[in-house]
FITI-588095 format. One record per residue (C-alpha): residue number from 0; residue in three letters; chain; x, y, z. Coordinates in nm, 4 decimals. Example, Ala and Ser with C-alpha at 12.3 -4.5 7.8 and 13.67 -1.06 7.14 Angstrom:
BEGIN
+-----+-----+-------+----------+----------+----------+
:   n : res : chain :       xx :       yy :       zz :
+-----+-----+-------+----------+----------+----------+
:   0 : ALA :     A :   1.2300 :  -0.4500 :   0.7800 :
:   1 : SER :     A :   1.3670 :  -0.1060 :   0.7140 :
+-----+-----+-------+----------+----------+----------+
This chain:
BEGIN
+-----+-----+-------+----------+----------+----------+
:   n : res : chain :       xx :       yy :       zz :
+-----+-----+-------+----------+----------+----------+
:   0 : MET :     A :   0.1062 :   1.9977 :  -0.3500 :
:   1 : ASN :     A :   0.2583 :   1.7576 :  -0.6014 :
:   2 : GLN :     A :   0.0226 :   1.5228 :  -0.7820 :
:   3 : ILE :     A :  -0.0153 :   1.1694 :  -0.6412 :
:   4 : VAL :     A :  -0.0911 :   0.8853 :  -0.8831 :
:   5 : THR :     A :  -0.1453 :   0.5263 :  -0.7723 :
:   6 : LEU :     A :  -0.1199 :   0.2100 :  -0.9804 :
:   7 : THR :     A :  -0.2929 :  -0.1148 :  -0.8815 :
:   8 : VAL :     A :  -0.2438 :  -0.3905 :  -1.1360 :
:   9 : ASN :     A :  -0.4367 :  -0.6572 :  -0.9427 :
:  10 : PRO :     A :  -0.7238 :  -0.4676 :  -0.7750 :
:  11 : ALA :     A :  -1.0135 :  -0.6321 :  -0.5946 :
:  12 : VAL :     A :  -1.3526 :  -0.5763 :  -0.4464 :
:  13 : ASP :     A :  -1.2914 :  -0.6352 :  -0.0762 :
:  14 : VAL :     A :  -1.5790 :  -0.8205 :   0.0892 :
:  15 : CYS :     A :  -1.5871 :  -0.8208 :   0.4685 :
:  16 : ALA :     A :  -1.8319 :  -0.9965 :   0.7012 :
:  17 : SER :     A :  -1.8469 :  -1.1475 :   1.0491 :
:  18 : VAL :     A :  -1.9702 :  -1.4766 :   1.1952 :
:  19 : ASP :     A :  -1.9936 :  -1.6046 :   1.5511 :
:  20 : LYS :     A :  -1.7641 :  -1.8989 :   1.4816 :
:  21 : VAL :     A :  -1.5959 :  -2.0456 :   1.1743 :
:  22 : ILE :     A :  -1.6987 :  -2.4120 :   1.1584 :
:  23 : PRO :     A :  -1.5905 :  -2.6472 :   0.8762 :
:  24 : SER :     A :  -1.8651 :  -2.7898 :   0.6517 :
:  25 : HIS :     A :  -2.1352 :  -2.5703 :   0.8087 :
:  26 : LYS :     A :  -2.3400 :  -2.3048 :   0.6368 :
:  27 : LEU :     A :  -2.2265 :  -1.9877 :   0.8127 :
:  28 : ARG :     A :  -2.4713 :  -1.6984 :   0.8370 :
:  29 : CYS :     A :  -2.2735 :  -1.3758 :   0.8005 :
:  30 : ALA :     A :  -2.3482 :  -1.0299 :   0.9387 :
:  31 : ASN :     A :  -2.1968 :  -0.6810 :   0.9147 :
:  32 : THR :     A :  -2.1243 :  -0.7235 :   0.5442 :
:  33 : ARG :     A :  -1.9495 :  -0.4436 :   0.3577 :
:  34 : HIS :     A :  -1.7853 :  -0.3967 :   0.0184 :
:  35 : ASP :     A :  -1.4893 :  -0.1668 :  -0.0446 :
:  36 : ALA :     A :  -1.2639 :  -0.0885 :  -0.3375 :
:  37 : GLY :     A :  -0.9431 :  -0.2779 :  -0.2714 :
:  38 : GLY :     A :  -0.5894 :  -0.3427 :  -0.3829 :
:  39 : GLY :     A :  -0.2848 :  -0.1641 :  -0.2416 :
:  40 : GLY :     A :  -0.2711 :   0.1374 :  -0.4729 :
:  41 : ILE :     A :  -0.6456 :   0.1961 :  -0.4577 :
:  42 : ASN :     A :  -0.6304 :   0.1821 :  -0.0776 :
:  43 : VAL :     A :  -0.3493 :   0.4395 :  -0.0806 :
:  44 : ALA :     A :  -0.5597 :   0.6658 :  -0.3034 :
:  45 : ARG :     A :  -0.8586 :   0.6284 :  -0.0680 :
:  46 : VAL :     A :  -0.6443 :   0.7402 :   0.2254 :
:  47 : VAL :     A :  -0.4882 :   1.0325 :   0.0363 :
:  48 : ARG :     A :  -0.8363 :   1.1487 :  -0.0685 :
:  49 : ARG :     A :  -0.9532 :   1.1431 :   0.2943 :
:  50 : PHE :     A :  -0.6742 :   1.3838 :   0.3832 :
:  51 : GLY :     A :  -0.8084 :   1.6281 :   0.1239 :
:  52 : ALA :     A :  -0.5849 :   1.5677 :  -0.1781 :
:  53 : ASN :     A :  -0.7011 :   1.4629 :  -0.5248 :
:  54 : PRO :     A :  -0.5076 :   1.1524 :  -0.6286 :
:  55 : ILE :     A :  -0.5557 :   0.9650 :  -0.9540 :
:  56 : ALA :     A :  -0.5990 :   0.5886 :  -0.9187 :
:  57 : VAL :     A :  -0.5005 :   0.3833 :  -1.2243 :
:  58 : PHE :     A :  -0.6165 :   0.0214 :  -1.2422 :
:  59 : PRO :     A :  -0.7449 :  -0.2467 :  -1.4807 :
:  60 : ALA :     A :  -1.1031 :  -0.3699 :  -1.4370 :
:  61 : GLY :     A :  -1.3283 :  -0.6191 :  -1.6097 :
:  62 : GLY :     A :  -1.6609 :  -0.7972 :  -1.5790 :
:  63 : PRO :     A :  -1.9444 :  -0.7266 :  -1.3318 :
:  64 : MET :     A :  -1.7021 :  -0.7137 :  -1.0396 :
:  65 : GLY :     A :  -1.4961 :  -0.4570 :  -1.2278 :
:  66 : GLN :     A :  -1.8059 :  -0.2430 :  -1.2677 :
:  67 : LEU :     A :  -1.8692 :  -0.2693 :  -0.8937 :
:  68 : LEU :     A :  -1.5062 :  -0.1744 :  -0.8269 :
:  69 : GLU :     A :  -1.5463 :   0.1456 :  -1.0296 :
:  70 : LYS :     A :  -1.8694 :   0.2239 :  -0.8448 :
:  71 : LEU :     A :  -1.6929 :   0.1811 :  -0.5087 :
:  72 : VAL :     A :  -1.4024 :   0.4032 :  -0.6191 :
:  73 : ASN :     A :  -1.6531 :   0.6678 :  -0.7260 :
:  74 : ARG :     A :  -1.8248 :   0.6381 :  -0.3878 :
:  75 : GLU :     A :  -1.5083 :   0.7711 :  -0.2258 :
:  76 : SER :     A :  -1.4710 :   1.0525 :  -0.4810 :
:  77 : VAL :     A :  -1.1363 :   0.9221 :  -0.6024 :
:  78 : SER :     A :  -1.0485 :   1.0280 :  -0.9577 :
:  79 : HIS :     A :  -0.9447 :   0.7264 :  -1.1605 :
:  80 : LEU :     A :  -0.8308 :   0.5985 :  -1.4982 :
:  81 : THR :     A :  -0.9604 :   0.2492 :  -1.5711 :
:  82 : ILE :     A :  -0.8059 :   0.0102 :  -1.8222 :
:  83 : PRO :     A :  -1.0754 :  -0.2280 :  -1.9570 :
:  84 : ILE :     A :  -0.9696 :  -0.5944 :  -1.9536 :
:  85 : ALA :     A :  -1.1274 :  -0.9185 :  -2.0757 :
:  86 : GLY :     A :  -1.0985 :  -1.1007 :  -1.7420 :
:  87 : ASP :     A :  -1.3139 :  -1.0549 :  -1.4346 :
:  88 : THR :     A :  -1.1843 :  -0.8411 :  -1.1472 :
:  89 : ARG :     A :  -1.1304 :  -1.0532 :  -0.8377 :
:  90 : GLU :     A :  -1.2850 :  -1.0456 :  -0.4932 :
:  91 : ASP :     A :  -1.0948 :  -1.0732 :  -0.1659 :
:  92 : ILE :     A :  -1.2828 :  -1.1957 :   0.1404 :
:  93 : THR :     A :  -1.2228 :  -1.1121 :   0.5067 :
:  94 : VAL :     A :  -1.4195 :  -1.2915 :   0.7780 :
:  95 : ASP :     A :  -1.4108 :  -1.1816 :   1.1423 :
:  96 : GLU :     A :  -1.4803 :  -1.4561 :   1.3970 :
:  97 : LYS :     A :  -1.6614 :  -1.2757 :   1.6781 :
:  98 : SER :     A :  -1.6222 :  -1.5522 :   1.9387 :
:  99 : THR :     A :  -1.2414 :  -1.5420 :   1.9253 :
: 100 : GLY :     A :  -1.1507 :  -1.2117 :   1.7620 :
: 101 : ASN :     A :  -0.9621 :  -1.4014 :   1.4903 :
: 102 : GLN :     A :  -0.9637 :  -1.2651 :   1.1379 :
: 103 : PHE :     A :  -0.9542 :  -1.4884 :   0.8298 :
: 104 : ARG :     A :  -0.8404 :  -1.3427 :   0.4973 :
: 105 : PHE :     A :  -0.8946 :  -1.5164 :   0.1630 :
: 106 : VAL :     A :  -0.7018 :  -1.3590 :  -0.1266 :
: 107 : LEU :     A :  -0.7973 :  -1.4731 :  -0.4766 :
: 108 : PRO :     A :  -0.5446 :  -1.4717 :  -0.7653 :
: 109 : GLY :     A :  -0.7179 :  -1.2296 :  -1.0017 :
: 110 : PRO :     A :  -0.7450 :  -1.2267 :  -1.3822 :
: 111 : THR :     A :  -0.4553 :  -1.2886 :  -1.6182 :
: 112 : LEU :     A :  -0.3565 :  -0.9771 :  -1.8121 :
: 113 : SER :     A :  -0.2640 :  -1.0078 :  -2.1780 :
: 114 : ASP :     A :   0.0400 :  -0.8366 :  -2.3278 :
: 115 : LYS :     A :  -0.1926 :  -0.5767 :  -2.4813 :
: 116 : GLU :     A :  -0.3601 :  -0.5083 :  -2.1451 :
: 117 : MET :     A :  -0.0202 :  -0.4830 :  -1.9750 :
: 118 : GLN :     A :   0.0937 :  -0.2271 :  -2.2303 :
: 119 : ALA :     A :  -0.2303 :  -0.0328 :  -2.1819 :
: 120 : CYS :     A :  -0.1500 :  -0.0071 :  -1.8083 :
: 121 : LEU :     A :   0.1984 :   0.1247 :  -1.8869 :
: 122 : ASP :     A :   0.0617 :   0.3718 :  -2.1411 :
: 123 : ALA :     A :  -0.1978 :   0.4959 :  -1.8920 :
: 124 : ILE :     A :   0.0701 :   0.5665 :  -1.6335 :
: 125 : GLY :     A :   0.2792 :   0.7521 :  -1.8877 :
: 126 : SER :     A :  -0.0189 :   0.9669 :  -1.9826 :
: 127 : VAL :     A :  -0.0902 :   1.1008 :  -1.6318 :
: 128 : LEU :     A :   0.2548 :   1.1410 :  -1.4745 :
: 129 : THR :     A :   0.4090 :   1.4871 :  -1.4636 :
: 130 : ASP :     A :   0.7390 :   1.6269 :  -1.3444 :
: 131 : GLY :     A :   0.7559 :   1.6122 :  -0.9636 :
: 132 : SER :     A :   0.4501 :   1.3905 :  -0.9220 :
: 133 : TYR :     A :   0.4500 :   1.0836 :  -0.6969 :
: 134 : LEU :     A :   0.3657 :   0.7431 :  -0.8401 :
: 135 : VAL :     A :   0.2682 :   0.4897 :  -0.5747 :
: 136 : THR :     A :   0.2482 :   0.1264 :  -0.6799 :
: 137 : SER :     A :   0.1314 :  -0.1140 :  -0.4130 :
: 138 : GLY :     A :   0.0198 :  -0.4746 :  -0.4168 :
: 139 : SER :     A :   0.0812 :  -0.7975 :  -0.6006 :
: 140 : LEU :     A :   0.1372 :  -0.8407 :  -0.9718 :
: 141 : ALA :     A :  -0.1578 :  -0.9629 :  -1.1755 :
: 142 : PRO :     A :  -0.1160 :  -1.3121 :  -1.3224 :
: 143 : GLY :     A :   0.0557 :  -1.2946 :  -1.6590 :
: 144 : LEU :     A :   0.2745 :  -0.9947 :  -1.5807 :
: 145 : PRO :     A :   0.6527 :  -1.0457 :  -1.5884 :
: 146 : ALA :     A :   0.8684 :  -0.9899 :  -1.2819 :
: 147 : GLU :     A :   1.0211 :  -0.6910 :  -1.4651 :
: 148 : PHE :     A :   0.6880 :  -0.5087 :  -1.4854 :
: 149 : TYR :     A :   0.7561 :  -0.2725 :  -1.1938 :
: 150 : ALA :     A :   1.1022 :  -0.2045 :  -1.3372 :
: 151 : GLN :     A :   0.9275 :  -0.0885 :  -1.6559 :
: 152 : VAL :     A :   0.7031 :   0.1332 :  -1.4433 :
: 153 : ALA :     A :   1.0111 :   0.2725 :  -1.2667 :
: 154 : HIS :     A :   1.1650 :   0.3594 :  -1.6037 :
: 155 : ILE :     A :   0.8495 :   0.5416 :  -1.7165 :
: 156 : ALA :     A :   0.8384 :   0.7359 :  -1.3881 :
: 157 : ALA :     A :   1.2023 :   0.8383 :  -1.4296 :
: 158 : THR :     A :   1.1510 :   0.9592 :  -1.7864 :
: 159 : ARG :     A :   0.8533 :   1.1723 :  -1.6722 :
: 160 : GLY :     A :   1.0446 :   1.3196 :  -1.3768 :
: 161 : ALA :     A :   0.8123 :   1.1445 :  -1.1285 :
: 162 : LEU :     A :   0.9108 :   0.9942 :  -0.7932 :
: 163 : PHE :     A :   0.8365 :   0.6219 :  -0.7796 :
: 164 : VAL :     A :   0.7167 :   0.4677 :  -0.4519 :
: 165 : LEU :     A :   0.6851 :   0.0899 :  -0.4356 :
: 166 : ASP :     A :   0.5274 :  -0.1442 :  -0.1807 :
: 167 : SER :     A :   0.5779 :  -0.4972 :  -0.3055 :
: 168 : SER :     A :   0.8034 :  -0.7980 :  -0.2552 :
: 169 : GLY :     A :   0.9875 :  -1.0780 :  -0.4289 :
: 170 : PRO :     A :   1.1478 :  -1.0743 :  -0.7741 :
: 171 : CYS :     A :   0.9371 :  -0.7807 :  -0.8992 :
: 172 : LEU :     A :   1.0676 :  -0.5652 :  -0.6121 :
: 173 : LYS :     A :   1.4287 :  -0.6654 :  -0.6805 :
: 174 : ALA :     A :   1.3955 :  -0.5821 :  -1.0496 :
: 175 : ALA :     A :   1.2512 :  -0.2384 :  -0.9702 :
: 176 : LEU :     A :   1.5259 :  -0.1646 :  -0.7172 :
: 177 : ASP :     A :   1.7883 :  -0.2585 :  -0.9735 :
: 178 : THR :     A :   1.6367 :   0.0142 :  -1.1932 :
: 179 : GLY :     A :   1.6315 :   0.2652 :  -0.9056 :
: 180 : ILE :     A :   1.3308 :   0.4151 :  -0.7243 :
: 181 : HIS :     A :   1.2561 :   0.6937 :  -0.4759 :
: 182 : LEU :     A :   1.1063 :   0.5015 :  -0.1831 :
: 183 : PHE :     A :   1.0030 :   0.1532 :  -0.0935 :
: 184 : LYS :     A :   0.8094 :   0.0322 :   0.2090 :
: 185 : PRO :     A :   0.8813 :  -0.3255 :   0.3054 :
: 186 : SER :     A :   0.7725 :  -0.5162 :   0.6122 :
: 187 : LEU :     A :   1.0561 :  -0.6570 :   0.8226 :
: 188 : ARG :     A :   1.0047 :  -1.0039 :   0.6737 :
: 189 : GLU :     A :   1.0060 :  -0.8668 :   0.3178 :
: 190 : PHE :     A :   1.3221 :  -0.6676 :   0.3847 :
: 191 : GLU :     A :   1.4961 :  -0.9693 :   0.5386 :
: 192 : ASP :     A :   1.4013 :  -1.1745 :   0.2312 :
: 193 : LEU :     A :   1.5497 :  -0.9028 :   0.0106 :
: 194 : VAL :     A :   1.8833 :  -0.8745 :   0.1936 :
: 195 : GLY :     A :   1.9071 :  -1.2505 :   0.2532 :
: 196 : HIS :     A :   1.9530 :  -1.2611 :   0.6304 :
: 197 : ARG :     A :   1.7832 :  -1.1836 :   0.9610 :
: 198 : LEU :     A :   1.7922 :  -0.8311 :   1.1001 :
: 199 : GLY :     A :   1.7897 :  -0.8695 :   1.4750 :
: 200 : ASN :     A :   1.7703 :  -0.5062 :   1.5875 :
: 201 : ASP :     A :   1.7220 :  -0.1484 :   1.4717 :
: 202 : ALA :     A :   2.0932 :  -0.0970 :   1.4092 :
: 203 : ALA :     A :   2.1021 :  -0.3949 :   1.1720 :
: 204 : CYS :     A :   1.7947 :  -0.2647 :   0.9898 :
: 205 : VAL :     A :   1.9499 :   0.0788 :   0.9455 :
: 206 : SER :     A :   2.2785 :  -0.0688 :   0.8236 :
: 207 : ALA :     A :   2.1041 :  -0.2864 :   0.5633 :
: 208 : ALA :     A :   1.8882 :   0.0059 :   0.4504 :
: 209 : ARG :     A :   2.1940 :   0.2283 :   0.4113 :
: 210 : GLU :     A :   2.3571 :  -0.0332 :   0.1895 :
: 211 : CYS :     A :   2.0521 :  -0.0274 :  -0.0404 :
: 212 : ILE :     A :   2.0545 :   0.3523 :  -0.0524 :
: 213 : ALA :     A :   2.4309 :   0.3746 :  -0.1121 :
: 214 : SER :     A :   2.4018 :   0.1313 :  -0.4036 :
: 215 : GLY :     A :   2.1516 :   0.3604 :  -0.5762 :
: 216 : LYS :     A :   1.8542 :   0.1267 :  -0.5445 :
: 217 : THR :     A :   1.6386 :   0.3782 :  -0.3566 :
: 218 : ALA :     A :   1.6577 :   0.7212 :  -0.1965 :
: 219 : MET :     A :   1.4789 :   0.6199 :   0.1231 :
: 220 : ILE :     A :   1.3263 :   0.3191 :   0.2964 :
: 221 : ALA :     A :   1.0257 :   0.3176 :   0.5280 :
: 222 : LEU :     A :   1.0477 :  -0.0136 :   0.7111 :
: 223 : SER :     A :   0.7283 :  -0.1336 :   0.8771 :
: 224 : LEU :     A :   0.7799 :  -0.3206 :   1.2048 :
: 225 : GLY :     A :   0.4179 :  -0.4055 :   1.2822 :
: 226 : GLU :     A :   0.3183 :  -0.3319 :   1.6402 :
: 227 : ARG :     A :   0.6718 :  -0.2018 :   1.7045 :
: 228 : GLY :     A :   0.6151 :   0.0940 :   1.4707 :
: 229 : ALA :     A :   0.8416 :   0.1827 :   1.1781 :
: 230 : ILE :     A :   1.1911 :   0.2971 :   1.0817 :
: 231 : LEU :     A :   1.2698 :   0.5596 :   0.8193 :
: 232 : VAL :     A :   1.6165 :   0.5622 :   0.6645 :
: 233 : THR :     A :   1.7456 :   0.8225 :   0.4192 :
: 234 : GLY :     A :   2.0943 :   0.8877 :   0.2894 :
: 235 : ASP :     A :   2.1960 :   1.0934 :   0.5931 :
: 236 : SER :     A :   1.9501 :   1.0146 :   0.8736 :
: 237 : ALA :     A :   1.7472 :   0.7404 :   1.0382 :
: 238 : PHE :     A :   1.4458 :   0.7665 :   1.2682 :
: 239 : SER :     A :   1.2378 :   0.5236 :   1.4665 :
: 240 : ALA :     A :   0.8675 :   0.5750 :   1.5397 :
: 241 : THR :     A :   0.6695 :   0.3854 :   1.8007 :
: 242 : ALA :     A :   0.2952 :   0.3941 :   1.8522 :
: 243 : PRO :     A :   0.0770 :   0.3292 :   2.1550 :
: 244 : ALA :     A :  -0.0771 :  -0.0130 :   2.1975 :
: 245 : ALA :     A :  -0.4078 :  -0.0395 :   2.0129 :
: 246 : LYS :     A :  -0.6985 :  -0.2776 :   2.0429 :
: 247 : VAL :     A :  -0.6907 :  -0.4364 :   1.6991 :
: 248 : VAL :     A :  -1.0268 :  -0.4538 :   1.5229 :
: 249 : SER :     A :  -0.8857 :  -0.5331 :   1.1766 :
: 250 : THR :     A :  -0.5357 :  -0.5496 :   1.0289 :
: 251 : VAL :     A :  -0.6572 :  -0.5017 :   0.6704 :
: 252 : GLY :     A :  -0.5081 :  -0.1946 :   0.5049 :
: 253 : ALA :     A :  -0.2828 :  -0.0842 :   0.7909 :
: 254 : GLY :     A :   0.0225 :  -0.0766 :   0.5644 :
: 255 : ASP :     A :  -0.1670 :   0.1048 :   0.2893 :
: 256 : SER :     A :  -0.2937 :   0.3610 :   0.5421 :
: 257 : PHE :     A :   0.0652 :   0.4176 :   0.6580 :
: 258 : LEU :     A :   0.1873 :   0.4634 :   0.3025 :
: 259 : GLY :     A :  -0.0998 :   0.6903 :   0.1984 :
: 260 : ALA :     A :  -0.0430 :   0.9277 :   0.4876 :
: 261 : PHE :     A :   0.3354 :   0.9165 :   0.4436 :
: 262 : VAL :     A :   0.3255 :   1.0012 :   0.0717 :
: 263 : TRP :     A :   0.0600 :   1.2696 :   0.1289 :
: 264 : MET :     A :   0.3097 :   1.4482 :   0.3519 :
: 265 : LEU :     A :   0.6022 :   1.4009 :   0.1128 :
: 266 : ALA :     A :   0.3938 :   1.5403 :  -0.1736 :
: 267 : GLN :     A :   0.3631 :   1.8622 :   0.0280 :
: 268 : ASP :     A :   0.7416 :   1.8754 :   0.0749 :
: 269 : LYS :     A :   0.7058 :   1.8131 :   0.4487 :
: 270 : ASP :     A :   0.9900 :   1.6924 :   0.6681 :
: 271 : PRO :     A :   1.0275 :   1.3119 :   0.6395 :
: 272 : ARG :     A :   1.0112 :   1.2866 :   1.0195 :
: 273 : ASP :     A :   0.6661 :   1.4440 :   1.0145 :
: 274 : ALA :     A :   0.5676 :   1.2072 :   0.7335 :
: 275 : LEU :     A :   0.6837 :   0.9144 :   0.9466 :
: 276 : ARG :     A :   0.4815 :   1.0362 :   1.2455 :
: 277 : LEU :     A :   0.1641 :   1.0750 :   1.0395 :
: 278 : GLY :     A :   0.2220 :   0.7420 :   0.8664 :
: 279 : VAL :     A :   0.2499 :   0.5492 :   1.1918 :
: 280 : ALA :     A :  -0.0557 :   0.7295 :   1.3297 :
: 281 : ALA :     A :  -0.2507 :   0.6341 :   1.0153 :
: 282 : GLY :     A :  -0.1362 :   0.2729 :   1.0281 :
: 283 : THR :     A :  -0.2394 :   0.2514 :   1.3929 :
: 284 : ALA :     A :  -0.5731 :   0.4199 :   1.3210 :
: 285 : ALA :     A :  -0.6460 :   0.1581 :   1.0537 :
: 286 : LEU :     A :  -0.6229 :  -0.1119 :   1.3213 :
: 287 : LEU :     A :  -0.9139 :   0.0524 :   1.5025 :
: 288 : ALA :     A :  -1.1448 :   0.0451 :   1.1978 :
: 289 : PRO :     A :  -1.3613 :  -0.2552 :   1.1080 :
: 290 : GLY :     A :  -1.3009 :  -0.4704 :   0.8042 :
: 291 : THR :     A :  -1.1577 :  -0.2890 :   0.5053 :
: 292 : GLU :     A :  -1.2537 :   0.0625 :   0.6153 :
: 293 : LEU :     A :  -0.8926 :   0.1919 :   0.6476 :
: 294 : CYS :     A :  -0.7967 :   0.4873 :   0.8696 :
: 295 : SER :     A :  -1.0066 :   0.7931 :   0.9448 :
: 296 : PRO :     A :  -0.8400 :   1.1369 :   0.9671 :
: 297 : GLU :     A :  -1.0126 :   1.1939 :   1.3028 :
: 298 : ASP :     A :  -0.8476 :   0.8866 :   1.4577 :
: 299 : VAL :     A :  -0.5143 :   0.9841 :   1.3004 :
: 300 : ASP :     A :  -0.5282 :   1.3327 :   1.4558 :
: 301 : ARG :     A :  -0.6131 :   1.1855 :   1.7955 :
: 302 : LEU :     A :  -0.3140 :   0.9493 :   1.7839 :
: 303 : LEU :     A :  -0.0503 :   1.1928 :   1.6539 :
: 304 : ASP :     A :   0.0706 :   1.3194 :   1.9902 :
: 305 : ASP :     A :   0.1221 :   0.9602 :   2.1090 :
: 306 : ILE :     A :   0.3726 :   0.8754 :   1.8357 :
: 307 : ASP :     A :   0.7265 :   0.8811 :   1.9704 :
: 308 : ILE :     A :   0.9977 :   0.9749 :   1.7168 :
: 309 : ARG :     A :   1.3669 :   0.9363 :   1.7955 :
: 310 : GLU :     A :   1.6818 :   0.9626 :   1.5881 :
: 311 : ILE :     A :   1.8717 :   0.6331 :   1.5639 :
: 312 : GLY :     A :   2.1460 :   0.7079 :   1.3146 :
+-----+-----+-------+----------+----------+----------+
């Protein structure tokens, strides 16, 4: 299969715990604590590795938390290329309230990257990409990086003959699309923000996606619709995928699980419809896993036959 490389410019150590009830001003005794390597691209690499591939995760890391991040990446046997930075890698915190089933997520800003550290990230990507490889960049920009950073990454991918996959939002997404990429995976809200208006039904989503593709911004769009499933639009086809209702344990990493499974299939030159089916199964499976555990291949296999795919354009 084609090589899969992921880039996470604002990674984190994900800390997850549970309490009976979240009460202001009280000292809350937590249970079921776990630590996982986090950040969108790292999560994608974790999922791809679980399916048996050997991705390369590229990310900056610094301080004691950066050392823990590398240890957690190693725990999952994910090959990685780390860019040392002066700042301390961030933590993200997820707290499950057992009495209500509510989940509280606290996302910290992360360290500011210098111009030299930014260039080191770009150089690292250029050093590992090969012709036909997939580069998956997912997650927020680190403080200090310009909105054009992902556009620079897109240019490097194009010069190396790699296929650039982006899961982000806002000005950095727009700049990358103006450069041209292979695939991007927005949520419905992110896609509506990009096109500037509401998309009330599947037909409107497909029409807006086709406009993006026709303008050369991307070759395909995988639009996440949350509990409604997902839509995949290419230049000549569009498909909708729905999943069975699931009892949600945690929403953390559902989108990254979808994208990891989807790209894993594309990297094997599989039919995009099959990639969509596996992606939705993986995203649903992630909902069944506690905290920041992401999807398990066993749950994905069990859900596959329940994913309904239909052509919508």
